[in-house]
N, CA, C and O atoms as a GROMACS GRO file, in nm:
protein
  596
    1UNK      N    1  -3.827   5.695   1.941
    1UNK     CA    2  -3.817   5.751   1.850
    1UNK      C    3  -3.879   5.914   1.867
    1UNK      O    4  -3.965   5.955   1.945
    2UNK      N    5  -3.788   6.001   1.749
    2UNK     CA    6  -3.809   6.172   1.775
    2UNK      C    7  -3.911   6.220   1.704
    2UNK      O    8  -3.885   6.228   1.584
    3UNK      N    9  -4.017   6.257   1.735
    3UNK     CA   10  -4.087   6.319   1.606
    3UNK      C   11  -4.068   6.367   1.502
    3UNK      O   12  -3.966   6.431   1.527
    4UNK      N   13  -4.093   6.387   1.386
    4UNK     CA   14  -4.052   6.486   1.263
    4UNK      C   15  -4.111   6.676   1.311
    4UNK      O   16  -4.101   6.780   1.246
    5UNK      N   17  -4.158   6.653   1.421
    5UNK     CA   18  -4.183   6.809   1.436
    5UNK      C   19  -4.120   6.843   1.572
    5UNK      O   20  -4.097   6.963   1.590
    6UNK      N   21  -4.088   6.758   1.670
    6UNK     CA   22  -3.986   6.788   1.734
    6UNK      C   23  -3.804   6.830   1.695
    6UNK      O   24  -3.725   6.914   1.737
    7UNK      N   25  -3.797   6.705   1.581
    7UNK     CA   26  -3.664   6.748   1.491
    7UNK      C   27  -3.701   6.889   1.447
    7UNK      O   28  -3.650   6.986   1.504
    8UNK      N   29  -3.797   6.904   1.337
    8UNK     CA   30  -3.875   7.064   1.325
    8UNK      C   31  -3.824   7.196   1.391
    8UNK      O   32  -3.761   7.285   1.334
    9UNK      N   33  -3.867   7.194   1.532
    9UNK     CA   34  -3.844   7.291   1.619
    9UNK      C   35  -3.685   7.295   1.647
    9UNK      O   36  -3.604   7.385   1.621
   10UNK      N   37  -3.666   7.181   1.702
   10UNK     CA   38  -3.483   7.171   1.698
   10UNK      C   39  -3.385   7.238   1.639
   10UNK      O   40  -3.298   7.304   1.697
   11UNK      N   41  -3.403   7.215   1.468
   11UNK     CA   42  -3.381   7.259   1.359
   11UNK      C   43  -3.401   7.399   1.344
   11UNK      O   44  -3.315   7.482   1.313
   12UNK      N   45  -3.524   7.418   1.369
   12UNK     CA   46  -3.574   7.608   1.364
   12UNK      C   47  -3.481   7.668   1.459
   12UNK      O   48  -3.414   7.761   1.415
   13UNK      N   49  -3.461   7.625   1.606
   13UNK     CA   50  -3.400   7.670   1.731
   13UNK      C   51  -3.251   7.686   1.692
   13UNK      O   52  -3.198   7.780   1.750
   14UNK      N   53  -3.156   7.605   1.592
   14UNK     CA   54  -3.064   7.581   1.538
   14UNK      C   55  -3.036   7.732   1.434
   14UNK      O   56  -2.972   7.836   1.449
   15UNK      N   57  -3.074   7.706   1.388
   15UNK     CA   58  -3.125   7.810   1.232
   15UNK      C   59  -3.101   7.933   1.330
   15UNK      O   60  -2.996   7.997   1.326
   16UNK      N   61  -3.224   7.970   1.436
   16UNK     CA   62  -3.236   8.098   1.487
   16UNK      C   63  -3.149   8.129   1.603
   16UNK      O   64  -3.154   8.242   1.652
   17UNK      N   65  -3.044   8.008   1.668
   17UNK     CA   66  -2.946   8.088   1.781
   17UNK      C   67  -2.846   8.106   1.680
   17UNK      O   68  -2.796   8.218   1.680
   18UNK      N   69  -2.794   8.005   1.571
   18UNK     CA   70  -2.654   8.008   1.551
   18UNK      C   71  -2.631   7.977   1.399
   18UNK      O   72  -2.529   7.919   1.362
   19UNK      N   73  -2.728   8.016   1.312
   19UNK     CA   74  -2.716   8.002   1.173
   19UNK      C   75  -2.592   8.122   1.130
   19UNK      O   76  -2.522   8.101   1.031
   20UNK      N   77  -2.576   8.236   1.207
   20UNK     CA   78  -2.484   8.328   1.178
   20UNK      C   79  -2.358   8.265   1.143
   20UNK      O   80  -2.292   8.290   1.042
   21UNK      N   81  -2.329   8.177   1.240
   21UNK     CA   82  -2.175   8.112   1.269
   21UNK      C   83  -2.180   8.007   1.203
   21UNK      O   84  -2.072   7.948   1.216
   22UNK      N   85  -2.248   7.955   1.141
   22UNK     CA   86  -2.243   7.828   1.038
   22UNK      C   87  -2.229   7.900   0.872
   22UNK      O   88  -2.170   7.847   0.778
   23UNK      N   89  -2.305   8.040   0.869
   23UNK     CA   90  -2.259   8.068   0.762
   23UNK      C   91  -2.154   8.176   0.749
   23UNK      O   92  -2.140   8.220   0.635
   24UNK      N   93  -2.068   8.232   0.856
   24UNK     CA   94  -1.943   8.282   0.828
   24UNK      C   95  -1.806   8.197   0.842
   24UNK      O   96  -1.689   8.232   0.827
   25UNK      N   97  -1.889   8.019   0.892
   25UNK     CA   98  -1.771   7.941   0.925
   25UNK      C   99  -1.689   7.986   1.052
   25UNK      O  100  -1.583   7.928   1.074
   26UNK      N  101  -1.720   8.059   1.115
   26UNK     CA  102  -1.628   8.092   1.271
   26UNK      C  103  -1.682   7.986   1.374
   26UNK      O  104  -1.618   7.993   1.478
   27UNK      N  105  -1.769   7.903   1.377
   27UNK     CA  106  -1.821   7.815   1.469
   27UNK      C  107  -1.857   7.699   1.377
   27UNK      O  108  -1.862   7.599   1.448
   28UNK      N  109  -1.891   7.660   1.217
   28UNK     CA  110  -1.925   7.551   1.112
   28UNK      C  111  -1.996   7.515   1.184
   28UNK      O  112  -2.042   7.589   1.271
   29UNK      N  113  -2.039   7.354   1.168
   29UNK     CA  114  -2.164   7.292   1.222
   29UNK      C  115  -2.151   7.270   1.387
   29UNK      O  116  -2.237   7.246   1.471
   30UNK      N  117  -2.001   7.287   1.399
   30UNK     CA  118  -2.013   7.260   1.540
   30UNK      C  119  -2.054   7.378   1.632
   30UNK      O  120  -2.019   7.374   1.750
   31UNK      N  121  -2.136   7.497   1.582
   31UNK     CA  122  -2.157   7.587   1.666
   31UNK      C  123  -2.339   7.507   1.660
   31UNK      O  124  -2.425   7.533   1.743
   32UNK      N  125  -2.354   7.436   1.569
   32UNK     CA  126  -2.519   7.439   1.575
   32UNK      C  127  -2.511   7.288   1.649
   32UNK      O  128  -2.611   7.259   1.714
   33UNK      N  129  -2.432   7.214   1.647
   33UNK     CA  130  -2.427   7.078   1.695
   33UNK      C  131  -2.436   7.108   1.904
   33UNK      O  132  -2.503   7.052   1.991
   34UNK      N  133  -2.332   7.223   1.909
   34UNK     CA  134  -2.317   7.256   2.047
   34UNK      C  135  -2.459   7.319   2.092
   34UNK      O  136  -2.478   7.311   2.214
   35UNK      N  137  -2.552   7.373   2.025
   35UNK     CA  138  -2.647   7.423   2.060
   35UNK      C  139  -2.770   7.319   2.034
   35UNK      O  140  -2.876   7.358   2.083
   36UNK      N  141  -2.776   7.194   1.967
   36UNK     CA  142  -2.851   7.091   2.000
   36UNK      C  143  -2.822   7.002   2.134
   36UNK      O  144  -2.893   6.928   2.203
   37UNK      N  145  -2.683   7.043   2.137
   37UNK     CA  146  -2.621   6.931   2.230
   37UNK      C  147  -2.677   6.995   2.392
   37UNK      O  148  -2.676   6.930   2.496
   38UNK      N  149  -2.715   7.116   2.379
   38UNK     CA  150  -2.781   7.171   2.527
   38UNK      C  151  -2.933   7.135   2.517
   38UNK      O  152  -3.006   7.103   2.611
   39UNK      N  153  -2.963   7.144   2.393
   39UNK     CA  154  -3.131   7.165   2.430
   39UNK      C  155  -3.124   7.012   2.444
   39UNK      O  156  -3.189   6.990   2.546
   40UNK      N  157  -3.092   6.924   2.408
   40UNK     CA  158  -3.076   6.740   2.459
   40UNK      C  159  -3.046   6.726   2.619
   40UNK      O  160  -3.114   6.664   2.702
   41UNK      N  161  -2.958   6.780   2.634
   41UNK     CA  162  -2.878   6.793   2.790
   41UNK      C  163  -3.019   6.802   2.852
   41UNK      O  164  -3.058   6.710   2.924
   42UNK      N  165  -3.110   6.928   2.823
   42UNK     CA  166  -3.211   6.983   2.893
   42UNK      C  167  -3.317   6.898   2.912
   42UNK      O  168  -3.395   6.882   3.006
   43UNK      N  169  -3.301   6.842   2.792
   43UNK     CA  170  -3.411   6.707   2.755
   43UNK      C  171  -3.372   6.617   2.857
   43UNK      O  172  -3.465   6.543   2.891
   44UNK      N  173  -3.264   6.600   2.918
   44UNK     CA  174  -3.263   6.483   2.942
   44UNK      C  175  -3.228   6.495   3.103
   44UNK      O  176  -3.196   6.396   3.168
   45UNK      N  177  -3.235   6.598   3.148
   45UNK     CA  178  -3.220   6.680   3.345
   45UNK      C  179  -3.383   6.632   3.317
   45UNK      O  180  -3.383   6.520   3.369
   46UNK      N  181  -3.490   6.650   3.275
   46UNK     CA  182  -3.608   6.613   3.275
   46UNK      C  183  -3.668   6.695   3.419
   46UNK      O  184  -3.708   6.647   3.525
   47UNK      N  185  -3.651   6.869   3.361
   47UNK     CA  186  -3.644   6.917   3.484
   47UNK      C  187  -3.772   7.043   3.444
   47UNK      O  188  -3.870   7.045   3.370
   48UNK      N  189  -3.723   7.114   3.512
   48UNK     CA  190  -3.818   7.265   3.470
   48UNK      C  191  -3.783   7.289   3.356
   48UNK      O  192  -3.870   7.312   3.271
   49UNK      N  193  -3.663   7.290   3.325
   49UNK     CA  194  -3.628   7.313   3.138
   49UNK      C  195  -3.721   7.274   3.081
   49UNK      O  196  -3.756   7.344   2.986
   50UNK      N  197  -3.799   7.152   3.107
   50UNK     CA  198  -3.854   7.075   3.009
   50UNK      C  199  -3.848   6.938   2.968
   50UNK      O  200  -3.740   6.900   2.921
   51UNK      N  201  -3.972   6.831   2.980
   51UNK     CA  202  -3.940   6.695   2.930
   51UNK      C  203  -3.889   6.676   2.765
   51UNK      O  204  -3.818   6.583   2.726
   52UNK      N  205  -3.932   6.763   2.699
   52UNK     CA  206  -3.943   6.732   2.562
   52UNK      C  207  -3.868   6.810   2.485
   52UNK      O  208  -3.848   6.918   2.539
   53UNK      N  209  -3.824   6.798   2.389
   53UNK     CA  210  -3.766   6.882   2.277
   53UNK      C  211  -3.828   7.039   2.270
   53UNK      O  212  -3.771   7.142   2.305
   54UNK      N  213  -3.942   7.024   2.222
   54UNK     CA  214  -4.065   7.126   2.221
   54UNK      C  215  -4.068   7.202   2.325
   54UNK      O  216  -4.062   7.325   2.315
   55UNK      N  217  -4.078   7.137   2.444
   55UNK     CA  218  -4.138   7.229   2.579
   55UNK      C  219  -3.973   7.320   2.624
   55UNK      O  220  -3.960   7.429   2.682
   56UNK      N  221  -3.876   7.234   2.577
   56UNK     CA  222  -3.709   7.297   2.616
   56UNK      C  223  -3.704   7.405   2.529
   56UNK      O  224  -3.686   7.521   2.566
   57UNK      N  225  -3.722   7.362   2.390
   57UNK     CA  226  -3.724   7.521   2.285
   57UNK      C  227  -3.798   7.626   2.282
   57UNK      O  228  -3.762   7.738   2.248
   58UNK      N  229  -3.910   7.591   2.321
   58UNK     CA  230  -3.989   7.671   2.342
   58UNK      C  231  -4.042   7.773   2.471
   58UNK      O  232  -4.124   7.865   2.482
   59UNK      N  233  -3.933   7.690   2.576
   59UNK     CA  234  -3.936   7.757   2.704
   59UNK      C  235  -3.963   7.925   2.690
   59UNK      O  236  -3.876   7.970   2.615
   60UNK      N  237  -4.048   8.025   2.735
   60UNK     CA  238  -4.009   8.120   2.738
   60UNK      C  239  -3.872   8.179   2.778
   60UNK      O  240  -3.811   8.132   2.873
   61UNK      N  241  -3.814   8.305   2.689
   61UNK     CA  242  -3.670   8.355   2.733
   61UNK      C  243  -3.577   8.244   2.787
   61UNK      O  244  -3.537   8.249   2.903
   62UNK      N  245  -3.537   8.123   2.687
   62UNK     CA  246  -3.425   8.024   2.740
   62UNK      C  247  -3.366   8.038   2.599
   62UNK      O  248  -3.254   8.088   2.585
   63UNK      N  249  -3.446   7.990   2.482
   63UNK     CA  250  -3.344   8.045   2.365
   63UNK      C  251  -3.398   8.164   2.254
   63UNK      O  252  -3.470   8.146   2.157
   64UNK      N  253  -3.347   8.269   2.295
   64UNK     CA  254  -3.369   8.418   2.260
   64UNK      C  255  -3.494   8.440   2.135
   64UNK      O  256  -3.601   8.501   2.132
   65UNK      N  257  -3.401   8.337   2.018
   65UNK     CA  258  -3.485   8.300   1.860
   65UNK      C  259  -3.632   8.288   1.894
   65UNK      O  260  -3.698   8.340   1.803
   66UNK      N  261  -3.702   8.244   1.982
   66UNK     CA  262  -3.817   8.230   1.967
   66UNK      C  263  -3.863   8.344   2.060
   66UNK      O  264  -3.983   8.335   2.084
   67UNK      N  265  -3.787   8.478   2.136
   67UNK     CA  266  -3.904   8.540   2.186
   67UNK      C  267  -3.998   8.636   2.095
   67UNK      O  268  -3.977   8.634   1.974
   68UNK      N  269  -4.086   8.708   2.140
   68UNK     CA  270  -4.190   8.758   2.067
   68UNK      C  271  -4.116   8.865   2.009
   68UNK      O  272  -4.170   8.919   1.912
   69UNK      N  273  -4.010   8.907   2.044
   69UNK     CA  274  -3.958   9.060   2.003
   69UNK      C  275  -3.836   9.036   1.934
   69UNK      O  276  -3.758   9.122   1.892
   70UNK      N  277  -3.825   8.909   1.923
   70UNK     CA  278  -3.664   8.903   1.807
   70UNK      C  279  -3.662   8.911   1.701
   70UNK      O  280  -3.770   8.889   1.646
   71UNK      N  281  -3.558   8.942   1.621
   71UNK     CA  282  -3.573   8.984   1.493
   71UNK      C  283  -3.556   8.840   1.447
   71UNK      O  284  -3.561   8.837   1.324
   72UNK      N  285  -3.542   8.751   1.487
   72UNK     CA  286  -3.468   8.630   1.432
   72UNK      C  287  -3.655   8.518   1.408
   72UNK      O  288  -3.672   8.427   1.327
   73UNK      N  289  -3.740   8.563   1.489
   73UNK     CA  290  -3.845   8.473   1.555
   73UNK      C  291  -3.924   8.451   1.397
   73UNK      O  292  -3.944   8.340   1.347
   74UNK      N  293  -3.960   8.569   1.341
   74UNK     CA  294  -4.034   8.582   1.198
   74UNK      C  295  -3.954   8.486   1.099
   74UNK      O  296  -4.020   8.414   1.024
   75UNK      N  297  -3.830   8.480   1.096
   75UNK     CA  298  -3.747   8.456   1.011
   75UNK      C  299  -3.739   8.313   1.005
   75UNK      O  300  -3.734   8.248   0.900
   76UNK      N  301  -3.737   8.244   1.172
   76UNK     CA  302  -3.702   8.110   1.178
   76UNK      C  303  -3.848   8.036   1.152
   76UNK      O  304  -3.856   7.913   1.155
   77UNK      N  305  -3.954   8.115   1.127
   77UNK     CA  306  -4.072   8.042   1.150
   77UNK      C  307  -4.120   8.009   0.991
   77UNK      O  308  -4.179   7.906   0.957
   78UNK      N  309  -4.078   8.133   0.892
   78UNK     CA  310  -4.061   8.116   0.778
   78UNK      C  311  -4.000   8.010   0.684
   78UNK      O  312  -4.048   7.949   0.589
   79UNK      N  313  -3.888   8.010   0.738
   79UNK     CA  314  -3.786   7.907   0.672
   79UNK      C  315  -3.831   7.759   0.610
   79UNK      O  316  -3.889   7.678   0.683
   80UNK      N  317  -3.810   7.736   0.508
   80UNK     CA  318  -3.880   7.632   0.456
   80UNK      C  319  -3.761   7.515   0.386
   80UNK      O  320  -3.656   7.564   0.343
   81UNK      N  321  -3.778   7.384   0.380
   81UNK     CA  322  -3.649   7.292   0.398
   81UNK      C  323  -3.663   7.308   0.260
   81UNK      O  324  -3.758   7.380   0.229
   82UNK      N  325  -3.610   7.271   0.185
   82UNK     CA  326  -3.513   7.227   0.048
   82UNK      C  327  -3.498   7.351  -0.049
   82UNK      O  328  -3.457   7.341  -0.164
   83UNK      N  329  -3.549   7.509   0.032
   83UNK     CA  330  -3.506   7.613  -0.016
   83UNK      C  331  -3.424   7.677   0.072
   83UNK      O  332  -3.393   7.786   0.025
   84UNK      N  333  -3.381   7.661   0.164
   84UNK     CA  334  -3.272   7.707   0.264
   84UNK      C  335  -3.123   7.605   0.254
   84UNK      O  336  -3.109   7.511   0.331
   85UNK      N  337  -3.033   7.634   0.164
   85UNK     CA  338  -2.935   7.489   0.243
   85UNK      C  339  -2.906   7.517   0.396
   85UNK      O  340  -2.906   7.420   0.472
   86UNK      N  341  -2.885   7.616   0.437
   86UNK     CA  342  -2.839   7.652   0.601
   86UNK      C  343  -2.956   7.542   0.735
   86UNK      O  344  -2.939   7.459   0.825
   87UNK      N  345  -3.085   7.622   0.657
   87UNK     CA  346  -3.183   7.509   0.747
   87UNK      C  347  -3.185   7.367   0.711
   87UNK      O  348  -3.228   7.286   0.794
   88UNK      N  349  -3.129   7.316   0.555
   88UNK     CA  350  -3.137   7.188   0.556
   88UNK      C  351  -3.045   7.120   0.642
   88UNK      O  352  -3.063   7.007   0.688
   89UNK      N  353  -2.914   7.215   0.667
   89UNK     CA  354  -2.814   7.178   0.740
   89UNK      C  355  -2.874   7.150   0.858
   89UNK      O  356  -2.860   7.041   0.913
   90UNK      N  357  -2.939   7.237   0.902
   90UNK     CA  358  -2.980   7.241   1.087
   90UNK      C  359  -3.073   7.120   1.091
   90UNK      O  360  -3.088   7.049   1.190
   91UNK      N  361  -3.140   7.101   0.957
   91UNK     CA  362  -3.231   6.953   1.013
   91UNK      C  363  -3.135   6.889   1.024
   91UNK      O  364  -3.087   6.880   1.137
   92UNK      N  365  -3.081   6.832   0.932
   92UNK     CA  366  -2.946   6.691   0.947
   92UNK      C  367  -2.888   6.696   1.093
   92UNK      O  368  -2.882   6.603   1.174
   93UNK      N  369  -2.845   6.825   1.108
   93UNK     CA  370  -2.797   6.834   1.269
   93UNK      C  371  -2.912   6.782   1.380
   93UNK      O  372  -2.895   6.688   1.458
   94UNK      N  373  -3.006   6.846   1.372
   94UNK     CA  374  -3.087   6.829   1.449
   94UNK      C  375  -3.160   6.679   1.464
   94UNK      O  376  -3.202   6.639   1.573
   95UNK      N  377  -3.168   6.619   1.371
   95UNK     CA  378  -3.203   6.470   1.322
   95UNK      C  379  -3.081   6.380   1.444
   95UNK      O  380  -3.095   6.312   1.545
   96UNK      N  381  -2.963   6.434   1.360
   96UNK     CA  382  -2.818   6.319   1.395
   96UNK      C  383  -2.806   6.355   1.557
   96UNK      O  384  -2.795   6.252   1.624
   97UNK      N  385  -2.807   6.483   1.639
   97UNK     CA  386  -2.813   6.493   1.748
   97UNK      C  387  -2.901   6.434   1.870
   97UNK      O  388  -2.871   6.396   1.983
   98UNK      N  389  -3.029   6.446   1.797
   98UNK     CA  390  -3.180   6.402   1.900
   98UNK      C  391  -3.159   6.229   1.927
   98UNK      O  392  -3.164   6.159   2.028
   99UNK      N  393  -3.132   6.201   1.777
   99UNK     CA  394  -3.124   6.017   1.784
   99UNK      C  395  -2.992   5.965   1.828
   99UNK      O  396  -2.954   5.850   1.812
  100UNK      N  397  -2.902   6.100   1.907
  100UNK     CA  398  -2.799   6.020   1.951
  100UNK      C  399  -2.672   5.953   1.836
  100UNK      O  400  -2.571   5.890   1.866
  101UNK      N  401  -2.714   5.988   1.720
  101UNK     CA  402  -2.589   5.968   1.642
  101UNK      C  403  -2.488   6.037   1.635
  101UNK      O  404  -2.381   5.981   1.610
  102UNK      N  405  -2.492   6.172   1.656
  102UNK     CA  406  -2.353   6.215   1.673
  102UNK      C  407  -2.339   6.270   1.858
  102UNK      O  408  -2.437   6.283   1.932
  103UNK      N  409  -2.220   6.292   1.893
  103UNK     CA  410  -2.191   6.253   2.021
  103UNK      C  411  -2.204   6.426   2.102
  103UNK      O  412  -2.197   6.525   2.029
  104UNK      N  413  -2.214   6.435   2.180
  104UNK     CA  414  -2.190   6.542   2.303
  104UNK      C  415  -2.082   6.616   2.295
  104UNK      O  416  -2.003   6.598   2.388
  105UNK      N  417  -2.032   6.742   2.168
  105UNK     CA  418  -1.945   6.795   2.188
  105UNK      C  419  -1.930   6.902   2.308
  105UNK      O  420  -1.826   6.967   2.318
  106UNK      N  421  -2.037   6.920   2.399
  106UNK     CA  422  -2.025   7.031   2.503
  106UNK      C  423  -2.000   6.975   2.581
  106UNK      O  424  -1.965   7.054   2.669
  107UNK      N  425  -1.988   6.820   2.635
  107UNK     CA  426  -1.918   6.777   2.787
  107UNK      C  427  -2.061   6.800   2.884
  107UNK      O  428  -2.049   6.831   3.003
  108UNK      N  429  -2.179   6.785   2.828
  108UNK     CA  430  -2.253   6.837   2.903
  108UNK      C  431  -2.327   6.921   2.934
  108UNK      O  432  -2.399   6.908   3.033
  109UNK      N  433  -2.327   7.025   2.860
  109UNK     CA  434  -2.321   7.141   2.867
  109UNK      C  435  -2.539   7.153   2.922
  109UNK      O  436  -2.607   7.050   2.914
  110UNK      N  437  -2.585   7.249   2.956
  110UNK     CA  438  -2.706   7.292   3.002
  110UNK      C  439  -2.742   7.414   2.975
  110UNK      O  440  -2.859   7.450   2.987
  111UNK      N  441  -2.623   7.513   2.927
  111UNK     CA  442  -2.634   7.654   2.940
  111UNK      C  443  -2.503   7.723   2.826
  111UNK      O  444  -2.383   7.695   2.821
  112UNK      N  445  -2.569   7.804   2.757
  112UNK     CA  446  -2.437   7.931   2.659
  112UNK      C  447  -2.482   8.063   2.626
  112UNK      O  448  -2.592   8.114   2.601
  113UNK      N  449  -2.389   8.093   2.631
  113UNK     CA  450  -2.428   8.240   2.594
  113UNK      C  451  -2.335   8.275   2.486
  113UNK      O  452  -2.235   8.206   2.467
  114UNK      N  453  -2.364   8.390   2.403
  114UNK     CA  454  -2.289   8.502   2.308
  114UNK      C  455  -2.174   8.533   2.359
  114UNK      O  456  -2.183   8.625   2.441
  115UNK      N  457  -2.080   8.496   2.345
  115UNK     CA  458  -1.983   8.629   2.360
  115UNK      C  459  -1.984   8.771   2.318
  115UNK      O  460  -1.894   8.842   2.364
  116UNK      N  461  -2.053   8.814   2.253
  116UNK     CA  462  -2.049   8.938   2.195
  116UNK      C  463  -2.128   9.012   2.273
  116UNK      O  464  -2.134   9.131   2.242
  117UNK      N  465  -2.208   8.965   2.395
  117UNK     CA  466  -2.268   9.005   2.451
  117UNK      C  467  -2.234   9.138   2.528
  117UNK      O  468  -2.126   9.116   2.581
  118UNK      N  469  -2.276   9.268   2.561
  118UNK     CA  470  -2.177   9.316   2.653
  118UNK      C  471  -2.125   9.285   2.769
  118UNK      O  472  -2.025   9.348   2.802
  119UNK      N  473  -2.166   9.203   2.842
  119UNK     CA  474  -2.127   9.140   2.953
  119UNK      C  475  -2.168   8.995   2.971
  119UNK      O  476  -2.243   8.956   2.881
  120UNK      N  477  -2.136   8.893   3.076
  120UNK     CA  478  -2.177   8.811   3.088
  120UNK      C  479  -2.288   8.804   3.154
  120UNK      O  480  -2.331   8.909   3.203
  121UNK      N  481  -2.369   8.665   3.175
  121UNK     CA  482  -2.489   8.691   3.230
  121UNK      C  483  -2.486   8.606   3.380
  121UNK      O  484  -2.417   8.506   3.401
  122UNK      N  485  -2.578   8.672   3.477
  122UNK     CA  486  -2.525   8.704   3.594
  122UNK      C  487  -2.478   8.489   3.638
  122UNK      O  488  -2.386   8.439   3.703
  123UNK      N  489  -2.583   8.433   3.570
  123UNK     CA  490  -2.551   8.295   3.596
  123UNK      C  491  -2.398   8.208   3.545
  123UNK      O  492  -2.377   8.088   3.563
  124UNK      N  493  -2.307   8.304   3.482
  124UNK     CA  494  -2.224   8.264   3.414
  124UNK      C  495  -2.072   8.318   3.495
  124UNK      O  496  -1.956   8.279   3.479
  125UNK      N  497  -2.128   8.420   3.585
  125UNK     CA  498  -2.005   8.459   3.625
  125UNK      C  499  -1.944   8.373   3.716
  125UNK      O  500  -2.020   8.307   3.788
  126UNK      N  501  -1.782   8.353   3.732
  126UNK     CA  502  -1.758   8.290   3.863
  126UNK      C  503  -1.782   8.138   3.783
  126UNK      O  504  -1.750   8.041   3.852
  127UNK      N  505  -1.834   8.107   3.645
  127UNK     CA  506  -1.814   7.941   3.577
  127UNK      C  507  -1.764   7.937   3.519
  127UNK      O  508  -1.734   8.021   3.434
  128UNK      N  509  -1.709   7.784   3.545
  128UNK     CA  510  -1.562   7.736   3.432
  128UNK      C  511  -1.641   7.720   3.294
  128UNK      O  512  -1.761   7.723   3.321
  129UNK      N  513  -1.622   7.706   3.178
  129UNK     CA  514  -1.712   7.705   3.039
  129UNK      C  515  -1.615   7.550   3.033
  129UNK      O  516  -1.495   7.531   3.050
  130UNK      N  517  -1.721   7.463   3.005
  130UNK     CA  518  -1.686   7.373   2.933
  130UNK      C  519  -1.607   7.351   2.764
  130UNK      O  520  -1.521   7.265   2.743
  131UNK      N  521  -1.653   7.435   2.671
  131UNK     CA  522  -1.683   7.465   2.549
  131UNK      C  523  -1.688   7.541   2.499
  131UNK      O  524  -1.794   7.600   2.518
  132UNK      N  525  -1.594   7.610   2.398
  132UNK     CA  526  -1.636   7.684   2.346
  132UNK      C  527  -1.615   7.668   2.195
  132UNK      O  528  -1.510   7.618   2.157
  133UNK      N  529  -1.719   7.712   2.097
  133UNK     CA  530  -1.724   7.749   1.967
  133UNK      C  531  -1.774   7.860   1.909
  133UNK      O  532  -1.882   7.915   1.929
  134UNK      N  533  -1.655   7.898   1.808
  134UNK     CA  534  -1.772   8.039   1.755
  134UNK      C  535  -1.769   8.132   1.852
  134UNK      O  536  -1.673   8.158   1.926
  135UNK      N  537  -1.863   8.175   1.851
  135UNK     CA  538  -1.944   8.285   1.959
  135UNK      C  539  -2.025   8.240   2.039
  135UNK      O  540  -2.096   8.326   2.090
  136UNK      N  541  -2.043   8.125   2.074
  136UNK     CA  542  -2.088   8.086   2.190
  136UNK      C  543  -1.970   7.981   2.304
  136UNK      O  544  -1.890   7.893   2.273
  137UNK      N  545  -2.006   8.036   2.435
  137UNK     CA  546  -1.943   7.971   2.524
  137UNK      C  547  -2.069   7.885   2.605
  137UNK      O  548  -2.186   7.921   2.624
  138UNK      N  549  -1.992   7.743   2.650
  138UNK     CA  550  -2.089   7.661   2.700
  138UNK      C  551  -2.046   7.589   2.862
  138UNK      O  552  -1.936   7.550   2.902
  139UNK      N  553  -2.150   7.592   2.917
  139UNK     CA  554  -2.128   7.545   3.105
  139UNK      C  555  -2.260   7.444   3.092
  139UNK      O  556  -2.361   7.433   3.022
  140UNK      N  557  -2.204   7.387   3.190
  140UNK     CA  558  -2.296   7.290   3.305
  140UNK      C  559  -2.351   7.349   3.412
  140UNK      O  560  -2.286   7.344   3.517
  141UNK      N  561  -2.451   7.403   3.411
  141UNK     CA  562  -2.501   7.431   3.564
  141UNK      C  563  -2.594   7.340   3.665
  141UNK      O  564  -2.597   7.328   3.788
  142UNK      N  565  -2.671   7.277   3.553
  142UNK     CA  566  -2.761   7.157   3.621
  142UNK      C  567  -2.680   7.039   3.728
  142UNK      O  568  -2.580   6.977   3.694
  143UNK      N  569  -2.725   7.029   3.816
  143UNK     CA  570  -2.638   6.932   3.938
  143UNK      C  571  -2.651   6.792   3.896
  143UNK      O  572  -2.579   6.716   3.960
  144UNK      N  573  -2.732   6.732   3.797
  144UNK     CA  574  -2.716   6.625   3.756
  144UNK      C  575  -2.597   6.573   3.678
  144UNK      O  576  -2.596   6.624   3.566
  145UNK      N  577  -2.481   6.477   3.701
  145UNK     CA  578  -2.431   6.432   3.628
  145UNK      C  579  -2.453   6.410   3.458
  145UNK      O  580  -2.569   6.414   3.418
  146UNK      N  581  -2.398   6.398   3.408
  146UNK     CA  582  -2.431   6.363   3.246
  146UNK      C  583  -2.602   6.366   3.232
  146UNK      O  584  -2.700   6.388   3.303
  147UNK      N  585  -2.573   6.329   3.098
  147UNK     CA  586  -2.786   6.342   3.068
  147UNK      C  587  -2.802   6.259   2.957
  147UNK      O  588  -2.780   6.276   2.837
  148UNK      N  589  -2.837   6.182   3.011
  148UNK     CA  590  -2.916   6.067   2.939
  148UNK      C  591  -2.985   6.057   2.795
  148UNK      O  592  -3.094   6.002   2.800
  149UNK      N  593  -2.937   6.107   2.644
  149UNK     CA  594  -3.027   6.114   2.544
  149UNK      C  595  -2.989   6.028   2.473
  149UNK      O  596  -3.049   6.004   2.368
   0.00000   0.00000   0.00000
């Protein structure tokens, strides 16, 4: 069973990374699901990414919304459930993806980047995306096939 703290951290990660796409509807709920799938796939790898939702989400420089200098960080730390409908949706997605109720729409992806970046990250150059939704492109770079969660 996934702890309520883990679901909360995952929801805050979704809120920080993809709430704009949900609000603009250019990615909708699928944008939130995609980020949650990447987190769960990384947890499934049980590797340097981390072994728990908390470790994966809070690992330095993996999800930019948690970086100290990111303008999203104070926003995601202060948002409260039942006071922000988008955050409530992020909580629902976090719970449903982390407990396995919803499928992995990213086909095992463990990395993504926002297409509005000036250029693709080095790790993405020459790699084939597995999924695209809204402003995010998803990739599977970890060698393990599948991610049980």
